[in-house]
C-alpha positions as CSV (number, residue, x, y, z in Angstrom):
1,M,101.6,11.8,192.0
2,G,102.9,11.5,195.5
3,T,103.3,13.5,198.6
4,T,106.7,15.2,199.1
5,D,108.2,15.5,202.5
6,G,110.7,18.1,203.7
7,S,113.8,16.1,202.6
8,R,113.6,17.9,199.1
9,S,115.6,20.9,200.3
10,G,115.9,23.5,197.6
11,T,114.4,21.4,194.9
12,A,111.7,22.8,192.7
13,V,108.5,20.8,192.6
14,S,108.0,19.3,189.2
15,A,104.2,19.9,189.1
16,E,101.9,22.5,187.8
17,L,100.8,23.5,191.3
18,A,103.1,23.0,194.3
19,V,101.1,23.2,197.6
20,L,102.6,23.4,201.1
21,Y,100.0,21.5,203.2
22,V,100.4,22.2,207.0
23,D,98.4,19.7,209.2
24,D,99.2,17.3,211.9
25,D,97.5,14.6,209.8
26,P,99.6,14.2,206.6
27,S,97.2,11.7,205.1
28,F,94.9,14.5,204.1
29,A,97.5,15.6,201.5
30,A,97.0,12.5,199.5
31,E,93.3,13.2,199.3
32,L,94.1,16.6,197.9
33,E,96.3,15.3,195.1
34,R,93.7,12.7,194.2
35,A,91.1,15.6,193.8
36,D,93.3,17.3,191.2
37,E,96.2,15.7,189.4
38,R,97.9,19.0,188.8
39,I,98.6,19.4,192.5
40,E,101.7,18.1,194.2
41,T,101.9,18.6,198.0
42,I,104.7,19.3,200.4
43,T,103.6,18.4,203.9
44,A,104.5,19.9,207.3
45,A,103.2,18.9,210.7
46,N,103.3,22.4,212.3
47,A,104.0,26.1,211.6
48,T,107.7,25.8,212.3
49,D,108.2,22.9,209.8
50,G,106.0,24.8,207.3
51,L,108.2,27.9,207.4
52,E,111.3,25.8,207.0
53,R,109.7,24.0,203.9
54,L,108.7,27.4,202.5
55,S,112.3,28.6,202.7
56,T,113.7,25.6,200.8
57,A,111.0,24.9,198.1
58,D,109.2,26.7,195.3
59,V,105.6,26.9,196.5
60,D,102.5,28.1,194.6
61,C,100.1,28.0,197.5
62,V,99.9,27.4,201.3
63,V,97.0,25.3,202.8
64,S,96.9,25.4,206.6
65,E,94.8,24.1,209.5
66,C,93.8,26.6,212.1
67,D,95.7,24.8,214.9
68,V,99.3,24.4,213.7
69,G,101.2,23.2,216.7
70,E,102.6,25.8,219.1
71,T,100.9,28.7,217.2
72,D,97.6,29.3,215.5
73,G,96.9,29.9,211.8
74,L,96.8,33.7,212.2
75,A,100.4,33.9,213.4
76,F,101.5,31.4,210.8
77,L,99.8,33.6,208.1
78,E,101.7,36.7,209.3
79,A,105.0,34.8,209.2
80,V,104.2,33.6,205.6
81,R,103.3,37.1,204.5
82,E,106.7,38.4,205.8
83,I,108.3,35.9,203.4
84,D,106.0,36.4,200.4
85,S,103.2,38.9,200.6
86,D,101.5,37.7,197.4
87,L,101.7,33.9,198.1
88,P,98.1,32.5,198.2
89,F,97.2,31.3,201.7
90,I,94.0,29.1,202.2
91,L,92.7,28.3,205.7
92,F,91.3,24.8,205.6
93,T,89.5,24.2,208.9
94,D,86.5,22.6,210.6
95,G,83.5,24.5,211.7
96,G,84.6,24.8,215.3
97,S,87.4,27.2,214.3
98,E,85.4,29.6,212.3
99,A,86.1,32.5,214.7
100,I,89.8,32.1,214.1
101,A,89.3,31.8,210.4
102,S,87.3,35.0,210.3
103,R,90.0,36.9,212.0
104,A,92.6,35.4,209.6
105,I,90.6,36.4,206.5
106,S,90.4,39.9,207.9
107,A,94.2,39.8,208.3
108,G,94.6,38.9,204.5
109,V,94.0,35.2,204.1
110,T,93.3,34.3,200.5
111,E,90.3,32.0,201.1
112,Y,88.6,30.1,203.8
113,V,87.4,26.5,203.1
114,T,85.5,24.4,205.6
115,K,86.2,20.8,206.2
116,G,83.4,18.4,205.7
117,G,82.7,14.7,205.1
118,G,83.3,12.9,201.8
119,T,85.4,13.7,198.7
120,E,83.5,16.9,198.0
121,Q,85.6,18.8,200.5
122,W,88.8,17.9,198.7
123,T,87.3,18.9,195.3
124,A,86.3,22.3,196.8
125,L,89.7,22.8,198.3
126,A,91.5,21.8,195.0
127,N,89.3,24.3,193.1
128,S,90.1,27.0,195.6
129,I,93.8,26.3,195.3
130,V,93.7,26.4,191.5
131,N,91.7,29.6,191.4
132,A,93.9,31.3,194.0
133,V,97.1,30.3,192.2
134,E,95.8,31.5,188.8
135,R,94.8,34.8,190.2
136,A,98.2,35.2,191.9
137,R,100.0,34.3,188.7
138,A,97.9,36.8,186.8
139,R,98.8,39.5,189.3
140,A,102.5,38.6,189.1
141,Q,102.3,38.7,185.3
142,R,100.6,42.1,185.5
143,R,103.3,43.4,187.9
144,R,106.0,42.2,185.5
145,H,104.3,43.9,182.6
146,L,103.9,47.1,184.6
147,R,107.6,47.0,185.6
148,A,108.5,46.7,182.0
149,I,106.0,49.5,181.1
150,E,107.4,51.7,183.8
151,T,110.9,51.5,182.4
152,A,109.7,52.0,178.8
153,Q,110.6,55.4,177.1
154,E,107.2,55.4,175.3
155,G,104.3,56.8,177.2
156,I,101.9,54.0,178.2
157,S,98.7,54.1,180.3
158,L,95.7,52.0,181.2
159,L,92.1,53.3,181.3
160,D,89.0,51.7,182.7
161,A,85.7,51.4,180.8
162,D,84.7,54.8,182.0
163,G,87.8,56.4,180.4
164,R,89.6,57.1,183.7
165,F,93.3,56.3,184.2
166,T,94.1,53.3,186.3
167,Y,97.8,53.3,185.6
168,V,100.3,55.6,183.8
169,N,104.0,55.1,183.5
170,R,106.4,57.9,184.3
171,A,107.2,58.5,180.6
172,Y,103.5,59.0,179.9
173,A,102.9,61.4,182.8
174,G,106.2,63.3,182.0
175,L,105.1,63.7,178.4
176,F,102.2,65.9,179.7
177,G,104.1,67.5,182.5
178,Y,102.5,65.5,185.4
179,E,103.5,63.1,188.0
180,P,102.0,59.6,187.5
181,E,99.8,59.8,190.7
182,E,98.3,63.1,189.5
183,L,96.8,61.4,186.4
184,V,95.5,58.1,188.0
185,G,91.8,58.5,188.5
186,E,91.5,61.4,186.0
187,H,89.4,61.2,182.8
188,W,91.3,61.2,179.5
189,E,89.6,64.5,178.6
190,V,92.1,66.3,180.9
191,L,94.8,65.7,178.2
192,Y,93.0,67.4,175.3
193,P,92.3,71.0,174.5
194,D,88.7,71.9,174.6
195,D,88.4,72.2,170.8
196,R,89.7,68.6,170.4
197,V,87.7,66.8,173.0
198,D,84.7,66.3,170.8
199,V,86.9,65.0,167.9
200,V,88.4,62.3,170.2
201,R,85.0,61.4,171.7
202,E,83.1,61.3,168.4
203,E,85.8,59.8,166.1
204,V,88.6,58.0,168.0
205,V,86.6,56.3,170.9
206,P,83.9,54.8,168.6
207,A,86.7,53.5,166.3
208,V,88.4,51.7,169.2
209,M,85.1,50.3,170.4
210,A,84.2,49.0,166.9
211,D,87.6,47.7,165.7
212,G,89.4,47.0,169.0
213,E,92.2,49.4,168.1
214,W,93.0,52.9,166.7
215,H,96.2,54.6,165.6
216,G,96.7,58.1,164.4
217,E,97.9,61.6,165.3
218,T,96.2,63.9,167.8
219,V,96.8,67.3,169.3
220,A,97.2,67.1,173.1
221,V,97.7,69.7,175.8
222,K,100.3,69.7,178.6
223,A,99.8,70.8,182.2
224,D,101.1,74.2,181.3
225,G,98.6,74.7,178.5
226,S,101.0,74.2,175.6
227,R,100.0,71.9,172.8
228,F,102.0,69.3,171.0
229,L,101.4,66.8,168.2
230,A,101.3,63.1,169.3
231,E,101.4,59.8,167.7
232,H,98.5,58.0,169.6
233,S,97.5,54.4,169.8
234,L,94.5,52.8,171.6
235,S,93.6,49.1,171.9
236,T,91.1,47.1,174.1
237,A,92.3,44.5,176.6
238,N,90.5,41.3,177.6
239,D,89.3,42.7,180.9
240,G,87.7,45.8,179.2
241,E,90.6,48.1,179.9
242,L,92.0,50.4,177.3
243,V,95.8,50.4,176.6
244,C,96.9,53.8,175.5
245,T,100.3,54.9,174.1
246,F,101.5,58.4,173.4
247,R,104.6,59.7,171.6
248,D,105.5,63.3,171.0
249,V,106.1,63.7,167.2
250,T,106.1,67.5,167.1
251,D,109.8,67.8,166.3
252,E,109.7,64.8,164.1
253,R,107.0,66.2,161.9
254,A,108.7,69.6,161.9
255,R,111.9,67.9,160.6
256,E,109.8,66.1,158.0
257,R,108.4,69.4,156.8
258,A,111.8,70.9,156.8
259,V,113.0,68.1,154.6
260,E,110.1,68.6,152.3
261,R,110.9,72.3,152.1
262,F,114.5,71.7,151.2
263,E,113.6,69.0,148.7
264,T,111.3,71.5,147.1
265,I,114.1,74.1,147.1
266,V,116.5,71.5,145.6
267,E,114.0,70.7,142.8
268,A,113.4,74.4,142.1
269,L,117.0,75.1,141.7
270,G,117.2,73.0,138.6
271,D,120.8,71.7,139.4
272,P,121.4,68.0,139.8
273,V,121.6,67.2,143.5
274,Y,122.2,64.0,145.4
275,T,123.0,62.5,148.8
276,V,125.2,59.5,149.5
277,D,125.0,57.5,152.8
278,S,127.9,56.4,155.0
279,E,128.2,53.1,152.9
280,G,128.7,55.0,149.7
281,R,125.2,54.4,148.3
282,Y,122.8,56.9,146.8
283,S,120.1,57.8,149.3
284,F,118.5,60.7,147.4
285,V,118.7,62.2,143.9
286,N,116.5,64.9,142.4
287,D,114.9,65.0,139.0
288,A,117.7,67.0,137.5
289,Y,120.2,64.4,138.6
290,A,118.1,61.6,137.2
291,D,117.8,63.5,133.9
292,L,121.5,63.9,133.7
293,T,122.1,60.2,134.0
294,G,119.2,59.0,131.9
295,Y,118.0,56.7,134.7
296,D,114.8,56.9,136.8
297,K,115.4,58.0,140.4
298,E,114.3,54.6,141.7
299,E,116.9,53.0,139.6
300,I,119.7,55.1,141.2
301,V,118.7,55.2,144.9
302,G,120.3,52.3,146.8
303,H,123.1,51.7,144.4
304,P,126.7,52.4,145.1
305,V,128.2,55.5,143.5
306,S,130.3,53.3,141.2
307,F,127.0,52.5,139.5
308,L,127.3,55.9,137.7
309,L,130.9,57.1,138.3
310,D,134.1,55.7,136.9
311,D,136.9,54.5,139.2
312,A,138.9,57.7,139.1
313,S,135.8,59.7,140.1
314,V,135.0,57.3,143.0
315,E,138.6,57.7,144.3
316,R,138.5,61.5,144.1
317,G,135.2,61.4,145.9
318,A,136.7,59.3,148.7
319,D,139.6,61.7,148.9
320,S,137.2,64.6,149.2
321,V,135.3,62.9,152.0
322,R,138.6,62.3,153.9
323,K,139.5,65.9,153.5
324,L,136.2,67.1,154.8
325,L,136.4,64.8,157.8
326,S,140.0,65.8,158.7
327,S,139.9,69.6,158.2
328,D,137.7,72.6,158.8
329,A,136.6,72.7,155.1
330,S,132.9,72.9,154.7
331,Q,132.8,71.9,151.1
332,V,135.0,70.4,148.4
333,T,134.7,70.7,144.6
334,Y,136.2,68.1,142.3
335,E,135.6,66.7,138.8
336,I,133.7,63.5,138.2
337,T,132.7,61.5,135.0
338,V,129.1,60.3,135.0
339,E,128.4,57.3,132.8
340,T,124.8,57.7,131.6
341,S,122.3,55.0,130.7
342,D,123.1,55.3,127.0
343,G,126.8,54.9,127.5
344,R,127.8,58.6,127.3
345,R,130.5,59.9,129.6
346,V,129.6,63.3,130.9
347,R,132.3,65.5,132.6
348,C,130.8,67.2,135.6
349,E,132.0,69.2,138.6
350,D,130.7,68.0,142.0
351,N,130.4,70.3,144.9
352,V,130.1,68.2,148.1
353,S,129.5,68.9,151.8
354,L,129.2,66.5,154.7
355,L,125.8,65.6,156.1
356,P,125.4,66.6,159.8
357,L,127.3,64.1,161.9
358,E,125.3,61.9,164.3
359,D,127.0,61.5,167.6
360,G,130.3,62.3,165.9
361,R,129.7,59.6,163.3
362,Y,130.0,60.1,159.5
363,R,126.6,59.9,157.9
364,G,127.4,60.7,154.2
365,V,127.6,63.7,151.9
366,A,125.4,65.9,149.8
367,G,126.5,67.1,146.4
368,V,125.5,69.6,143.7
369,V,126.6,68.5,140.2
370,R,126.9,70.6,137.0
371,D,127.8,69.4,133.5
372,I,131.1,70.9,132.3
373,T,131.5,68.8,129.1
374,E,132.0,71.9,126.9
375,R,134.6,73.4,129.2
376,T,137.5,72.0,127.2
377,E,136.2,73.7,124.1
378,R,135.5,77.0,125.9
379,E,138.4,77.6,128.3
380,R,137.7,81.3,128.4
381,E,134.4,80.5,130.3
382,L,136.2,78.3,132.9
383,E,136.2,81.0,135.6
384,R,132.4,81.6,135.2
385,Y,131.7,77.8,135.5
386,E,133.9,77.4,138.5
387,T,132.3,80.3,140.3
388,I,128.8,78.9,139.6
389,L,129.8,75.4,140.5
390,K,131.3,76.2,143.9
391,T,127.9,76.8,145.3
392,I,124.5,78.1,144.6
393,P,125.0,81.8,143.6
394,D,121.5,83.0,144.6
395,E,119.6,83.4,147.8
396,V,117.0,80.8,148.5
397,Y,114.1,81.2,151.0
398,S,110.8,79.6,151.9
399,L,107.6,81.2,153.3
400,D,104.7,79.6,155.2
401,A,101.1,80.1,154.2
402,E,100.9,83.3,156.2
403,G,104.0,84.8,154.6
404,Y,106.5,84.2,157.4
405,F,110.0,83.1,156.7
406,T,110.7,79.5,157.5
407,T,114.0,79.1,155.8
408,V,116.7,81.5,154.5
409,V,119.8,80.3,152.7
410,P,122.1,83.3,151.8
411,P,124.1,83.3,148.5
412,T,127.3,81.3,148.4
413,R,126.5,80.0,151.9
414,G,127.3,83.4,153.3
415,E,126.6,84.6,156.8
416,R,124.1,87.3,155.8
417,S,121.1,87.5,153.5
418,V,120.9,89.9,150.6
419,T,118.8,92.0,152.9
420,G,121.7,92.4,155.3
421,Y,120.1,90.4,158.1
422,R,121.4,87.1,159.4
423,P,119.2,84.1,158.4
424,E,118.2,83.5,162.0
425,E,117.1,87.1,162.2
426,L,114.7,86.6,159.3
427,V,113.2,83.2,160.2
428,G,109.9,83.8,161.9
429,E,109.6,87.3,160.6
430,H,106.9,88.4,158.1
431,V,108.0,89.1,154.5
432,S,106.8,92.7,155.0
433,L,110.1,93.3,156.9
434,V,111.9,93.3,153.5
435,L,109.2,94.0,150.9
436,A,106.9,96.9,150.3
437,D,103.2,96.5,150.2
438,E,103.0,96.7,146.4
439,D,105.6,93.9,146.0
440,I,103.7,91.7,148.5
441,E,100.5,92.2,146.5
442,T,102.3,91.2,143.3
443,G,103.7,88.1,145.0
444,E,100.2,87.2,146.3
445,A,98.8,87.5,142.8
446,V,101.6,85.2,141.5
447,V,100.9,82.7,144.2
448,R,97.2,82.7,143.3
449,E,98.1,82.0,139.7
450,L,100.4,79.1,140.6
451,W,97.7,77.7,142.9
452,T,94.9,77.9,140.4
453,D,96.8,76.9,137.2
454,D,98.1,73.3,137.3
455,D,100.1,73.8,134.1
456,V,102.3,76.5,135.8
457,E,104.9,75.2,138.2
458,R,107.0,78.4,138.8
459,L,106.9,82.1,137.9
460,S,109.2,85.1,138.3
461,Y,108.8,88.8,138.9
462,E,110.8,91.7,140.0
463,V,110.8,93.1,143.6
464,A,112.7,95.8,145.5
465,V,114.3,94.2,148.5
466,I,114.5,96.5,151.5
467,T,117.8,96.0,153.3
468,N,118.4,96.4,157.1
469,D,119.8,99.9,156.4
470,G,116.7,101.0,154.4
471,E,118.2,100.6,150.9
472,R,116.0,99.3,148.1
473,V,117.8,96.8,145.9
474,P,116.1,95.4,142.8
475,H,115.9,91.6,142.6
476,E,114.3,89.0,140.4
477,T,112.6,86.3,142.4
478,H,111.6,82.9,141.0
479,I,109.0,81.2,143.1
480,A,107.3,77.8,143.3
481,L,104.7,76.4,145.8
482,L,105.4,73.9,148.5
483,P,103.5,70.6,148.2
484,S,99.9,71.0,149.4
485,D,98.8,69.4,152.6
486,D,95.3,67.8,152.2
487,G,94.5,70.4,149.6
488,R,95.7,73.3,151.8
489,F,98.2,75.9,150.8
490,R,101.4,75.5,152.8
491,G,103.6,78.2,151.5
492,S,106.2,78.8,148.8
493,V,109.9,78.7,148.1
494,G,111.8,81.3,146.1
495,V,115.2,82.1,144.6
496,L,116.4,85.7,144.7
497,R,118.8,87.2,142.1
498,D,120.2,90.7,142.3
499,V,119.4,92.5,139.1
500,T,121.0,95.9,140.0
501,E,123.7,95.6,137.4
502,R,121.3,94.3,134.8
503,K,119.1,97.4,135.3
504,R,122.1,99.7,135.2
505,R,123.2,98.3,131.9
506,K,119.6,98.6,130.6
507,R,119.5,102.3,131.6
508,E,123.0,102.9,130.1
509,L,121.8,101.2,126.9
510,E,118.7,103.4,126.8
511,R,120.8,106.4,127.4
512,Q,123.2,105.5,124.6
513,N,120.3,104.8,122.3
514,E,118.9,108.3,123.1
515,R,122.3,109.8,122.4
516,L,122.5,107.9,119.1
517,E,119.1,109.2,118.1
518,A,120.2,112.7,119.0
519,F,123.4,112.3,116.9
520,A,121.4,110.9,114.0
521,S,119.1,113.9,114.2
522,V,122.0,116.3,114.2
523,V,123.9,114.5,111.5
524,S,120.8,114.3,109.3
525,H,120.1,118.1,109.7
526,D,123.3,120.0,110.6
527,L,125.7,118.1,108.3
528,R,123.3,118.2,105.4
529,N,123.0,122.0,105.4
530,P,126.7,122.9,105.0
531,L,127.0,120.0,102.5
532,N,124.2,121.6,100.5
533,V,126.0,125.0,100.7
534,A,129.3,123.5,99.5
535,Q,127.5,121.7,96.6
536,G,125.6,124.8,95.6
537,R,128.6,127.1,95.8
538,L,130.7,124.6,93.9
539,E,128.1,124.5,91.1
540,L,128.1,128.4,91.0
541,A,131.9,128.5,90.9
542,I,131.9,126.0,88.0
543,A,129.2,128.0,86.2
544,D,131.2,131.2,86.7
545,L,134.3,129.7,85.4
546,E,132.5,128.4,82.3
547,A,131.0,131.8,81.8
548,S,134.5,133.4,82.1
549,D,135.8,131.0,79.5
550,R,133.0,131.9,77.2
551,E,133.6,135.6,77.8
552,R,137.3,135.3,77.0
553,G,136.2,133.4,73.8
554,R,134.2,136.3,72.5
555,G,137.1,138.8,72.7
556,D,136.2,142.3,72.0
557,D,133.4,141.7,69.5
558,G,131.2,143.9,71.6
559,E,128.5,141.1,72.2
560,G,127.0,142.0,75.6
561,D,128.5,143.4,78.7
562,R,127.6,140.5,81.2
563,R,129.6,140.5,84.3
564,V,131.1,137.1,85.4
565,G,131.0,136.2,89.1
566,D,134.1,135.6,91.3
567,P,134.8,131.9,91.7
568,L,137.1,132.5,94.7
569,E,134.1,133.8,96.7
570,H,132.2,130.5,96.0
571,L,135.2,128.4,96.9
572,E,135.6,130.2,100.2
573,S,132.0,129.3,101.0
574,V,132.8,125.7,100.1
575,S,135.9,125.8,102.4
576,W,133.7,127.2,105.2
577,A,131.1,124.4,104.7
578,H,133.9,121.8,104.9
579,E,135.3,123.3,108.0
580,R,131.9,123.4,109.7
581,M,131.3,119.7,108.9
582,R,134.7,118.9,110.3
583,A,133.9,120.8,113.5
584,L,130.5,119.0,113.7
585,V,132.1,115.6,113.3
586,D,134.8,116.4,116.0
587,D,132.2,117.5,118.5
588,I,129.9,114.5,117.8
589,L,132.8,112.2,118.5
590,A,133.6,114.1,121.6
591,V,130.1,113.8,123.0
592,A,130.1,110.1,122.4
593,R,133.5,109.6,124.1
594,E,133.0,112.0,127.0
595,G,129.8,110.2,128.1
596,E,131.7,107.1,129.3
597,P,131.7,106.8,133.1
598,V,134.8,108.0,135.0
599,G,136.4,105.7,137.5
600,E,137.9,106.9,140.8
601,G,139.8,109.7,139.0
602,E,142.8,111.5,140.4
603,P,143.5,114.7,142.5
604,V,143.5,117.7,140.2
605,D,144.6,121.3,141.2
606,L,141.6,123.3,139.8
607,A,143.4,126.7,139.6
608,S,146.5,125.3,137.9
609,L,144.4,123.4,135.4
610,T,142.3,126.4,134.7
611,R,145.4,128.5,133.9
612,R,146.6,125.9,131.4
613,C,143.2,125.7,129.7
614,W,143.0,129.5,129.5
615,A,146.2,129.5,127.5
616,H,144.7,127.2,124.9
617,V,141.5,129.2,124.3
618,P,141.3,132.2,122.0
619,T,140.3,134.8,124.6
620,D,140.2,137.9,122.4
621,G,141.5,140.1,125.3
622,A,139.2,138.6,128.0
623,D,140.3,138.4,131.6
624,L,140.5,135.4,133.9
625,R,139.9,135.5,137.6
626,L,140.6,132.6,140.0
627,E,138.8,132.4,143.4
628,T,139.8,128.8,144.3
629,D,142.7,126.8,145.6
630,A,140.7,123.5,145.7
631,V,141.9,120.1,144.6
632,V,139.2,118.0,143.1
633,R,139.0,114.3,142.2
634,A,138.4,114.0,138.5
635,D,139.7,112.8,135.1
636,E,142.1,115.6,134.3
637,S,141.8,115.5,130.5
638,R,138.0,115.6,130.6
639,L,137.9,118.3,133.3
640,A,140.2,120.3,131.0
641,R,137.8,120.0,128.1
642,L,134.9,121.0,130.3
643,L,136.7,124.2,131.4
644,E,137.9,125.0,127.9
645,N,134.3,124.7,126.5
646,L,132.9,126.9,129.2
647,M,135.6,129.5,128.6
648,R,135.2,129.4,124.9
649,N,131.4,129.7,125.3
650,A,131.8,132.8,127.6
651,V,134.3,134.5,125.2
652,E,132.3,133.8,122.0
653,H,128.9,134.8,123.3
654,S,130.2,137.9,125.1
655,S,131.6,139.5,121.8
656,T,129.7,142.4,120.3
657,S,128.0,141.3,117.0
658,P,126.6,143.6,114.3
659,R,123.4,141.7,114.5
660,S,123.1,140.7,118.2
661,G,124.7,142.3,121.2
662,T,123.3,139.9,123.8
663,R,122.8,136.1,124.1
664,E,119.0,136.8,124.1
665,D,119.4,138.5,120.8
666,A,121.5,135.7,119.6
667,V,118.8,133.2,120.4
668,E,116.4,135.1,118.2
669,H,118.9,135.2,115.3
670,A,120.4,131.8,115.9
671,S,121.5,130.0,112.8
672,T,119.1,127.3,111.8
673,G,121.7,125.5,109.7
674,S,119.8,126.3,106.5
675,E,121.5,127.2,103.3
676,A,120.1,130.7,103.4
677,G,121.6,131.2,106.8
678,A,124.9,130.0,105.6
679,A,124.7,132.2,102.6
680,E,124.0,135.3,104.7
681,S,127.1,134.6,106.8
682,G,129.3,134.0,103.9
683,S,132.6,132.6,105.1
684,R,133.5,131.7,108.7
685,S,135.3,135.1,109.2
686,E,132.2,137.1,108.3
687,G,130.1,138.4,111.2
688,V,132.8,138.0,113.8
689,A,132.7,140.9,116.1
690,E,135.5,142.8,117.6
691,S,136.4,141.5,121.0
692,G,134.9,143.2,124.0
693,S,135.9,143.3,127.6
694,V,134.7,140.2,129.5
695,T,135.9,138.6,132.7
696,V,135.7,134.8,133.3
697,T,135.8,133.7,137.0
698,V,136.4,130.2,138.3
699,G,135.5,129.8,142.0
700,E,134.1,127.4,144.7
701,L,130.4,126.9,145.6
702,P,129.4,127.5,149.2
703,D,129.7,124.6,151.7
704,G,132.2,122.8,149.5
705,M,129.5,121.5,147.1
706,G,131.5,122.1,143.9
707,F,132.8,124.9,141.7
708,Y,131.5,127.4,139.1
709,V,132.5,129.1,135.9
710,E,131.0,132.6,135.6
711,D,131.3,135.4,133.0
712,T,130.3,139.1,132.8
713,G,128.7,138.8,129.4
714,P,125.0,139.1,128.4
715,G,123.9,135.9,130.3
716,I,121.5,133.2,129.2
717,P,117.7,133.7,129.2
718,E,115.9,131.6,131.8
719,A,113.5,130.3,129.1
720,V,116.3,128.5,127.2
721,R,118.5,127.3,130.1
722,E,117.2,123.8,130.1
723,R,117.9,123.4,126.4
724,V,121.5,124.7,126.3
725,F,122.9,121.2,127.1
726,E,121.0,119.5,124.3
727,S,123.1,118.1,121.5
728,G,123.0,120.4,118.4
729,Y,121.5,123.4,120.2
730,S,123.3,126.7,119.6
731,T,122.7,130.4,119.9
732,S,125.5,131.3,117.6
733,D,125.7,131.3,113.8
734,E,129.1,129.7,113.9
735,G,128.6,127.2,116.8
736,T,128.0,123.5,116.3
737,G,125.6,123.2,119.2
738,F,127.8,120.6,121.0
739,G,130.0,122.7,123.2
740,L,127.7,122.7,126.2
741,S,126.4,119.2,125.4
742,I,130.0,118.0,125.9
743,V,130.1,119.9,129.2
744,G,126.9,118.0,130.3
745,E,128.3,114.6,129.2
746,I,131.6,115.2,131.1
747,A,129.7,116.2,134.3
748,D,127.4,113.1,134.0
749,A,130.4,110.8,133.5
750,H,131.8,112.2,136.8
751,G,128.5,111.9,138.7
752,W,128.3,115.7,138.9
753,T,125.3,118.0,138.3
754,V,125.7,121.1,136.1
755,T,123.1,123.9,136.1
756,V,122.8,127.5,134.6
757,A,122.2,130.5,136.8
758,D,122.6,134.3,136.6
759,G,126.1,135.5,137.2
760,T,127.0,138.1,139.9
761,D,127.3,140.8,137.3
762,G,124.4,139.6,135.2
763,G,126.4,137.2,133.0
764,A,126.1,133.4,132.8
765,R,127.1,131.2,135.7
766,F,127.6,127.5,135.2
767,E,127.5,125.7,138.6
768,I,129.0,122.2,138.9
769,S,127.9,120.4,142.1
770,D,128.3,117.0,143.8
771,V,132.1,117.3,143.3
772,V,134.5,115.4,145.5
773,F,137.2,117.6,147.0
774,E,140.5,116.3,148.3
775,E,141.6,117.2,151.8
């Protein structure tokens, strides 16, 4: 190596250590280079030359004599510091200038080395230079690292061996809501809630000390007292410091849990579901989709859609994506053909929607697939399939472990839940907002069964959903549990299906069955009796005819004087029995037909219809009085039958009978339908009373609640009023027992209520309420 003079303007020194040596005796520089071969010197005779050399060369260290020409070493030091505040500066002087050296060191000189005899002084100076340069380079390296750390988005800090912050970057401080200077000097415990400090002290810190590093998630606290979940790393540095990094993962973990919830929902639905990325490759498929194709899920994910779909399906899918991107459409449905692992071609309908865009960029699609292979053989079911395949028809929800809504997806992607609330109004609310206590208790029992029985994955039960307007709507809910978290219950997902119509049909079926049972009872009893009468009378007629033949055969031989019966009398009884059976059959059919529900109906003038009905009823001199001009909404033909039956009932039961003058008496003497009763009555014309004077009134109920039909006859005893509308019940020998039953069926079919009360003049009053009047 050799000494370099000032002629190397702007040229970097090609040595490990470039030293500017300022002394009026340049020969000393050669001694320094011999002491350490890593050193190459640049010499200057005085301070002015030294500053010039410093401006033109890359220098690692400055070595200066105290007396440097027109100025001293202290002034030279100050000038050097103005150029480079971190450049090592060593004062190399003899003992006589120690006072100046002391002042220079106080002013910031890096080191003071005393000149002495022999080569030892150069060795000592070289060692001082090497040490000073290494320290300066280490400081520069640290500053570069800190500058890089300061601009990093990740929170980074340094802690000393006592656990106090020696440095924090702005991202780290901002993560906790502090300024960097507020944390420097503070202990790490300030960043943890009281209930987590012991965990960190007893678990995390020992792990770092033992292994040199630790990585995991911790709960930290911000300056305002709020908590967040952080991804936390600690590692030890060579100088004993701890390097700490923090990253807020609260939202990230929440998104992961949301994904888990939706994946659970997707699996619970039972429909094949998939997602495809922006490159047209499967990124997710559920078990149902894998089952459809015959492949394992791992065999599908990562492959292009052409792995399972034919070319025409791929092209239709591309067209659907273009349509979704270029329009306001939220979803598109199209047909695909899936080629399964065993070579089958399955025709399916694919309902696709775009995945949320990322910075306006297309990220892929999600689809729900349903097998429609049999659609060509069952075209009549096409509409049902299309409706189902457009989207999920039922409401889907998820609850956390405490029973609070975390997700609500309304049916058919609607804006409102089946409860009437918007999804955002339900999320965060407790399930008690929409369910009664007894349904919540049932749900808790079902959840316990799912939690304790590993063989049961999902269960269903019925609840009454309470809507936002207080209505209770029956629903069937199918529930499954969310995946457990370290053995802890995390909540459940459910699918709600409205079963109002199903329950209505069940009630209607039960009602029809009850009606059929009543019909069967009447048929087995009331039809058998007149049939027996007809059979018995027919046998008597035959016997009398045979006896008459025998009588004529004897002539006038005087054998006996036996009287032969009249066959006509018996045949009239047979005719009566047949007529009664016909009436029973007609009325039974009427009851069955009149019970069918009425639609919206039509406006009917009640007074006008009443007059027409009166003209068709044998009134036997009775009077009609109208006290209404109302127009009601009804099925006109059925309302006419209701009025006729009430009129006929009033006239027939208000006649004076030889055996019973009142309806109460008639109850006591009512026909049981037996053969004896029929025999007593003889033919249909027997026992018919002469007509009396009765008035039938049709008027309106107070407050527009409905109308009434009232007569001035004997009335109906209170004890039997609840039975008069039963099929087959009659207080008349000649009645079938279905007249008032038909009235009840017609009222029920309209949604009306019919009751029996005392008339104004003591007769019977039938009140029909809940009637809709036209304005």
